[in-house]
C-alpha angles and dihedrals in degrees: 000000000000127000122237093264095048093047092049091048090052098042111033118090107159126104113344095345106145092227089054092047093050094048091046096051104036110030138057106235127217106241114167142346105272092223087061089071114072123187107266087359135125116308117238124235110228127189119194132165088352095307129113122227139168124225125196142167120229131221092267095048100261121133128231126201120191141160101273097238121083107246086229103060106339102258114157112268086207083081090057133122110251108202140123094016091301140100113222125196111233094213101065105352101252107165127213132194124221091251091058097259114143100231098185145004105191093181088070096056114199088002093060097109096047092045094047091060090065097050112113102219111174114218133166139214115256136191127201115215138138091009092300135108109227123196136195113212100182133100133246122015117012115245122237114284122243111274095193125156096257100047101086102034121121116263094257092057096066144030129199132209134161145194136206114226133187097228139084116279097244089064088060090048094050092045087057099052098041102105097171093073099061096085094046109034095035097036094120090063099047098088095057117107096242089055100040089113092065096045090102088072089074094052092059119020092170104095130206113209131203122180138197118194112227133191086246103040130288147329111211127186119198113196126192117188116227106197119309102308109041141045135189116228129192115184112198123191121211122197115195133273098021118332110120109181113199127203125246119273086221108040142239102010103023124111119286123212131223113198120189142149140228111214105233094183137313094300106027137056142179112228119208130202120193111187107198141174123194091191111046144347110320119238129180095235113211096330090060089075090066098057117108118153106020091210093052107015102156113028119185135199134247132272086262090068097030091257093295098308111167107213092185087060089055092051086061092059102272108139101218107015095234115125093208124059094220092048085067091059095043092048092053093048096049092044091065087072130249092303114012113239100231093182086078099053128115105200129199134199091274087070097067097110088047089053094047093048090052089052091050093051094047090047090052097049090046091053086052090050088054091054096256132129103250109257091232094056117117114274132047093111099292112143101218090184093074093057105110134168117220141173137195147165107238145162113291093239094056124099119241091232089067089073102114127217107217117219090217139001089257090069093072 
């Protein structure tokens, strides 16, 4: 368990909270699905670390990322006119370029150009990769960008969806890395064809963990024994501060999933799912048929209606009463409260991965408080593109680290 001080240090991101400062300065943050921004289309409101921003795509495809409030009178620039590579405030017609340059201040008449040069418009660097707009909110020299295995894939090798949730961002992280829940929480889905590779999780819910510390985070193997001769092993990779990379349901060439969060503020998050395949065109397997709105693909209810749980569905034999697999995850995370009280926990051996990630987050933020670059930050010679989750059913005597990652499908 964590005491209150440790829990707040790990969870809080608003204002001058150290964790928010660390994330702002040393990491590129996922902000919005790239497809949501159309050239000359509607700007998107984005909230990160307790601050409000606006993202928009100009006529030529470039993306601008500003503080939401117009520097004149604070009117939301999400209301702005997006045209001719400029975003124009509808209130008084002030125009802003993608690069943050103030192009025109019509309220100043002939003095517009000189006055525009004095206007303090705050804009931020962005990158577009894996179908996501990433933003850096810090100051000074930009940190290295993420070199993760799904960042440079062709568009047909990945898909991206996301979901806003009313809970602290660490609850999303912990739900991602908790492998022991798969065979229990998701048991009603394990018999479907797309999930048959994970059906062994029901035969043994007692998980044997093994961990390897990495410069970027952790490699964790979760082993379930199937009789005396075989075992099912899932090797999950975790890249601090929030990237959980999940093995394929149909190894070795099935789709992997990267799950990560954008901390909206202290009590809200946006959870991103990137389904990716280094070997062939990515599908969404059976779970894909459930996706509707890619920016809110599995909405849940509130505590008043048990977060949308269907007890009639449970009477028919469904374990949880949620008609979408990921809604099961979301409901459990949100049900812990806006910020989980970790002083009241009674942890078990199945929580070893969760404990390690908490330690990693606290170590990183304390390094930041000491004026250091967090040791888990991108850079330092680590090739993030080689970090790959994997799974296999294998002979009981073999070691999990013998699971190979083929370079191509032809290697099978």
